N, C-alpha and C positions, 0 to 999 in steps of 0.2 A: 479684616477678620474680627469677629467679636466673640466674647465669652459670655454665654447665657444672656446676650443682649445688653450686657452691662458696660462693656468696654469695646473699643476698637483701636487697632494699631495704626501707626503712620502708614502712609501709602495712599492718601486721598485727603481731601479737606475734612477737618473735623465736622461732624454732623452729617456727613454724606449718607450714613446708614439710616438717618431719619428723613432722607429726602430733602435736606436743606441745601445741598450743593450738588450740581450735576456731575456725574462721573464722566471724565473725558473719554473720548473714543479711543480704542486701542490703536497703537501706532501701526502703520503699514510696514511690514518687514520685507527687505530685499536681500538677495544673495550677491555677495561680492567675494573677491579672492584677494587676500593679502599675502604677498610673497608665496603664492601658490596654495595657500590654505583657505578653504571655504569658510565664509563667515555669514551668519544671518544677523542683519543689523537693521536698525531703525532707518527708515527712508529719510529722516530729517538729519541723520548723522553726517558730519563731515568726515574726511578721510582719517583725521587724527583719532576721532572717537571710534570709528569702525575698526581701526587697527588695535586700539586699546582693548577692545572686547576680547581679543585672543592673546593679550599680553605683549603685543608689539608696540613699543614706545617710539613714536615719531617725535623727535625733539622740537621744542618751540620755546620762544621767549615772550612774544607779544600776545599770543592767543590765550584767552581765558574763557572757559565754557559759560561764564555768566555775563560776559561783556560782548560788545559788538566786535566785528572782525576788523582788524587793522592791516594785517598782512605786511608788517614792516620788517620783521627780523629775518625773514627768508630761510630760517633754519628748517622749516617743515616741508621744504620742496621735495616732492616725490614724483615718480613716473606712473602714468596710468595708460590703460589701453585706449582711452579716448584721445590721448595726445601723444602719440609715439614720437620719440626723439626730442621731447622737451619736458622740462620740469614744471610742475604745477604746485601751488601752495596747498598743503593739506588742510589748512584752517578754513580756506574759502570754498574749496570744491566739495560739493555734496555727492553722496553715493548714488548710484543708480544700479538697476538690475544688471548683473553680469559683469560689472566693472572689475578690471584687474588692476591692483595697486602693487607697485614695486618700491620697497623702502631700502633695499640693500644693494642696488646696482652701483657700479663704479661712478656713474655720473652723480648719483645721489650722495655718495660718500665724499666725492670731491667737493660738491657744493657745501656740505656740512663743514669740512675742513676750512674751506674758504671763508664761510660765514664766521666761524670762530676766530680765524685770524683777523678778519675785519673788525669784529667787536673788541678785540684785544689790542688794536693798534694804539689807542690812546688811553687804554685802561691802566691805572697805576699799579695793578697787581700787588696790592697791599693786604693780601689775605691774612697776614700775621696779626694785623690790628683791626681787621674788619669784623663786625659783629655778625655778619651774614655767613661767615666762614663755617662750614659744616652743613649748611642748608642752602647753598648758593648754586643756582643752575649754571652759572658761568664756570664755576669750579668743576662741577660734575660733568658738564659737556666737554670741557677741555680735556679731561682725563679719558672720556669715552670716544670723542669724535676728532680730536685734534692731536694733542700730546706731542707737540714738536716745538723746537726752539723758535723764538721770534726771529723773523728776517728783517725787522724794522731797525734801521740804524740812525734814524733821525730823532730829534728831540720830540717828546710827546707834548701834545697840546694841554696847556694848563687851564683848568676851569675852577669855578668857585667850590670851596670845600667848607663843610660844617656850617651850612647856611640854615638858620632857624626858620623853618616854614611856619610853625605854629606851636602851641603848647605841647603837642605830642610828637611832632615829626621834625627831624633834621635831615638835610639833603646834602649829598656829596655828588656834585655834577660830574666829577672825573670818573666815577664808577658807573654812571648812568649809561645804559645802552639804548635809550630812547624807545622803549617798547610801548610807551604811552598807556600802560595799564592804569596808572594812577589817575591820569587825566580822564580816561573813559569811566573809571569808577565814580569819580566825583560828579561827572555829567549824568551818567545813566542810572546809578544805584543810589548814591547819596542825594541826587537832585540838587547839588550845590556846586556849580561850576567854578571852583576856586583855584584850579590849576590850569596851566596852558603851556604849550610849546612855544618858545621864543627863539629868535635867530634862525639861521639856515645852515644846512649842510653839517659839516663836522663841528661847527660852533653851536649847534642846537643844544638847548637844555630846557629843563622843566622849571617853571617859575610861578610864583603867586602874582596876583595883580598888585600894582603899586598901592601901598597903604592898606592892603587887605590880607591878613594872615590866614593860614589854613587852620581855621578854628571850628570846623565842622565837628559835630558829635560823632562822626564816623571816620575821622581822618586816620585813625590807627589801622584801618583796613588797607590803606594804600601801602603801608609797610608790609602787611601780610602778603599782599599780592606782588610786591616788587620782587622780581626773580633774582636780583643781584643785591649788592649792599649800598645802593644809591639812597634809598629812604630807610631811615632807622628810627626806632622808637626811643625817644629821649629817656623814657623811664627805665628801659632795659639796657640801654647802651653801656657797654663796658662792665656789666654786672656778672655775667657768667658765660662760659663757652657752652654752646648748645649740647655738646656731647657729654657734658657733666650732669645734666638735669634729668630727672625722672618725669615722664609725661603720663598723666592720668586723666581719664575722662571725668567730667563733673558738670555742674550746672551753675551758671552765673547767679550771684545773690544780689545783684544791683537793683533789680526791680522784679515785678511779677511776670515778666515775659518768659523767664526761664530759658534764656539762650544757652545752648549747649556749648561747652568750652573744654579745653584741655588746660589743666593746671600743671605748670612745670616747676619742679622743686629740686632743691639740693640740700641734703641734711634736713633741718627743720624749717628751712626758709623757702617760701614760694617766690619765684622770680618773675613770673609773668603768666597771663592768661591768654590763650589763643582760641579763636572760634573753632567749633567742632561742627561737622555737617549734620544738620537735621532739617530736612526739606519743609517740615510743617511748623517749625518754630523760628529759626533764624537763617535757614539755608546755610551759608558759610560765612556770615558776617556777625559782627557784634559792635556795640557802641563803645566810645572811649570811657564813659563813666563806669560801665561794667568792667572794662578792661583793668581798671585801677582798684577794684574792690578787694583784691588780694592783700592790699596793704594792711587792712584790718586784721589779717591773719599773722602779720609780722610785727606790728607795732602796738605798744601800750597793752601788752598781754598780761592777764592774770596767770602767772606761771606757777605759783606755789600755793598750796592750801594754807589758810590762816584762820585764826579765831580772834575775836575782839574787835571793838570799834575804835576808830581814832587813834589816840596815843597808846591804847592798850592792845592794839592789833599786833599779832606775832605770827610768823610762819611756823607751821607745825606739819607733822606727817599727815598724809591723806587719811589714815585710819583714825588718828586723833581728831581730825576735823569732822569726820563723819560721826564719830562717837559723840562729839559735842553737839552736833546738829540733832541727833537722836535724843540726847539729854534735854535739849531745849524744847523739842516738840512733844515728848511723851506726856508732860503734865497737862498740855492743852488739847491733846488728841481726844476727839469725840465730844468736845464741849462747844463746838461751833464757832470757835474764835480763830481758826486757821484759814488763810486764803492761799490760793495757788495762782501764780502769774506765769503766763507763757508769752513768748515773743513770736511775732510773725516771721522772725528770722530762724526759728527752730525748725528742725526736720520733723516729719510726721512721727518718727520714732521717739524723739525727745518729748514731744507733746503728749504722746500716748503714755510714756513712763511717768510724766508729771501728773497726769490725771489719775493714773494708778496710785501714785503716792497720795494724791488728794483723797481718794476713796479710803485709803488705809487710815489716814488721820482724821477722817470725817470733816473735810474742808467744807466751809459754808459758802464761800464765795470764790469765783474764778475770774481772773482778769486777763485781758489781752493788751500787751504792750506792742508798740510798733513804731517804725520810723515815720516821720511826717511825709505827706504827699509832696511830689516834686514835679519837675517838667516832664512833658510827654510829647510824642509825635505820632504820626500815622504809619510808622515803619516798625521799629523794634522797641522803642522806649515807652514804658508805661508809667503813669503817674504814681501808682502804688510802688513805693521803694522797698517793699518787703517781698521776698521770693516765695513765701508760703502762706499768705493770708488764706487762700482757698483751702489749703491743707489743714490749717489749724481749725477752721470752721467745720470741716468734715470730721476731724478727730473729736472735736467737742461734741458734735451731734452723736457720734458713735458711742461716746461715754455718757451721754445724757447730761452734758454740762452746759450751763448757760453762762456765756462770757459777758463780762462787764468791761467798761472802759477803765484804763489804768488809773484814772484820777480818783477812783473810789477806794484805793488800797488802804486808806486810813480808817476804814470801817471794820477792819479786823485787828486782832491783837498780834498775830504772827503771820508772816508771809514767807513762802518758799517761791523763789523766782527762777524759772528756767530761762536764762538770759535776761538781761536787764534793760533792753531797749524800750524807751518810752516810759520808764517808771520815774515819777517825780521825786527827786531826792529829798525835798523838804518834807514830804509826807512819809517817806521811809524812816526819817529820823524820829518820828513819833511812835513807831511800832515798838512793842515790847521785844519781839524776836523777828529778826530778818536774816534769812538764809539765802545767799545768792550763788547760783550756779552760773558763772559769768565768763565770757571770753576776754573782754577788755576792761581795763581799769577805767572807771568813770565816777561821777558823783554818787551814783547809786551804790557801787561796791564799797565806797568809803563809809557807808552807813550799815554795812552788814556785820552781824555777829559771827557768822561763819561764811567764808568765801571759798568756793570750790572752783578751780580752774577748768574751763570748758573748752573742748576742741572747737575750731571753726568748722563750718560746713565743708570747706575744702579739705579738711583733715580727717573726715570720718565717712563711714558708709551710712547711707540714709536715703530718704526720698523726699521729694517736694512736689507740689501741685501748682501749676502756673495759673494765670488769671482765667483761662477758659477751660480748665479742667484736665490738663495733660499731666499725668503722673510720671515723674522722671526720677531715675536713680542718681545718687551721688556716690562717688568712690573715694576711699582714702587715698589722698594724693601726696601726703607727707609721711613717708615710712618712719622717719626718725621721731622719737618721743620728745615732746617739749615739756621738760620738768614734770610736774604732777598732772598735767592736763589729761582729761578723759572726756569721752562723749557724754552729753547731758544725760542720756538714758542710763549710762553706767553709774553716775552719781546718784540718780534717783533709785536705782536698784540697790545700791549699798545702804542708803537710808531706809528703804523699805525692809531690807533684811534686818537691820538694826531694830526696827520697830516690830519685828515678828512676822512680817509679811514676806512676799516674794515678788521679784520683778524680773525684767528681761535680762538675759545673760549676753545678748547680742542684738545688733540692729535687726537681724532677721527674725529673732524671737519677738521683738517689740512690734514689728510689722505683722507678724502672724497673729498676735493678740488683737491688734487693731482690725485685721481682716475678718476675724471671727465676730467682731462687733459691728462692722460697717457693711451694709448691703452693697455699697458701691465698690468695695474692695473684696467682696466675697469671692473665694476661689483663686485669688491671685497669690503668686509666690514671689517673695522678695528676691530670691536668687535668680529667678527666671524672667524678671522684668526686662523687656528689650532695651537696648542702649538708647534708642531714640524715644522711649516712653510709650505710653498708651493713653488714649483719650477716654476719660470717664464721661460717658454720654449724659449721665444725670446731672453733671456739673456745668454743661455747656450753657452759656447765656441764652435766655429765651428768644432773644432777637438775633441769635447767630444765624447766618454769617454777616448780618448787617453791621454788627459792632466789630467785625474783624478789621485789622489794619489793612492798608493797601496791599495788594498781592506782592509777594516777594519778587523782586526783579530777577531776570535771568533769561534774556531773549535767546541765548544759545545754550541753555541747559537742556541737553538732548537726552539725558538718561532719566529713567524712572526714579521715583523717590526711594532713597535709601539703598540703592543697588550699586555696588562697587564692582565694575567689570574685572575679570581675571587680569592679573598683571598690573593693576593700578594700586598703588599704595593709598590707603585711606587718607593718610596725612597730606597727600598731594593736593587734594581738593578741600580737605577738611580745614586747612589753614589758608584758604583762599587760592590754592593752586600753585604756590611757589615752593611747597615743601613736600 
């Protein structure tokens, strides 16, 4: 779908509207019956997916819609009209016209109870100390399909515990049910076969190869897709119970790919990021580098407004700090000596408010600060380690602003910085006036005459544009207020008001002002932006899709983009299928 030819939503490869990518043929639909209910389903669906379309959940451990079929756990066995009198695996068998599927027969229920009893034979049942508790399929299925005392009276088999697989992952073999999701993910998605099944029978376990740790940039996804507590994230381990955290959709700030994620927080602290489903950006995966970006929201924060440099710096109230900023800027306003610096870490709304402030004070120069380039690959990781470089350039164009590199900041007398990424501290020290709207304490904030604490991207409503032009929303994921911190656009608005102007009272208002000035954003509403974003066709690279990363894997992804069938919780697949 497009809006006046300017944008298109997800649900096809970006650029398809311009004939740059072929539209896939519509799927062939067939009619099947699930427990007597007629279902129209994709002919490529297996029995699990067909049942899920009408809200019937066939249990499974080893199946994952993005991975090859293993058929190991046997939890998904059901009856069909094609094989009367015997059970067939719902993950392996594909639908066909007129097929009848039975998921609630006595034989099916008996198999489910037997499978659960089998999986629990050597399981330590240490839910009280397991981080997976609350989002564990073994827990859920025990309550739903088994719920009976153990009949095993022999000593359970002991296996390795707390085995460090790599920088991000720790393994508990006693909890492992050998679904092999992690092995298949590393082979098929990450393309780095660093895990394997060793030994046989009940002694089987997952292992790394001798002398080779699990150091893939995508190792954290093995934790996401583990249906039990066998693989745990070392960063999140023992930090918080999952039922205590708030879960909010947002966008990863680790690079310009703009992977969709959930931020989970408690109070004013973010505890982890999890991948969120977006077929056109990251499918249901994310890299380990992006997974750790939330630490910048928790550590070395500017928490209180302050005035003064060095030894003269003192914490003051927000109003006093804003008044001091106004006092310093007024004598220089309109004289051409003021510069505005924005970071490629800013949201579009923060940048728009900063440029509004620049217009009010008659800024003569505008600078772009950014984090340096880094590693990249042909999957999700981009070399540009800034989430909104494309957005800042679009906002600058909308306001008629020419951006310069941050090394030229000593060409002005006064500088107002919307975030301080990439600003050289030695040049900031030479400025007569430096006002920093900053998230973290760094060498730059030490040189500021006025420092105003800024919320992180994960803590505020806003929008970002990724490397190929997808406009995406961020949502406030930390409901608790951290000291004096406020969104960057809010600080700019307060300074604007003090100078006799007016600025945005909300992120939506800042976006509305921007949309009025930008042809690419014309007609868009901040509050109505879809959760998976929209592609701004005008920003697509000229050689798209030649510059696109390799297609996102998912040989068994049988549903169309961004559709969640009835009865399926979005989180089930949004976090790799285990939640």
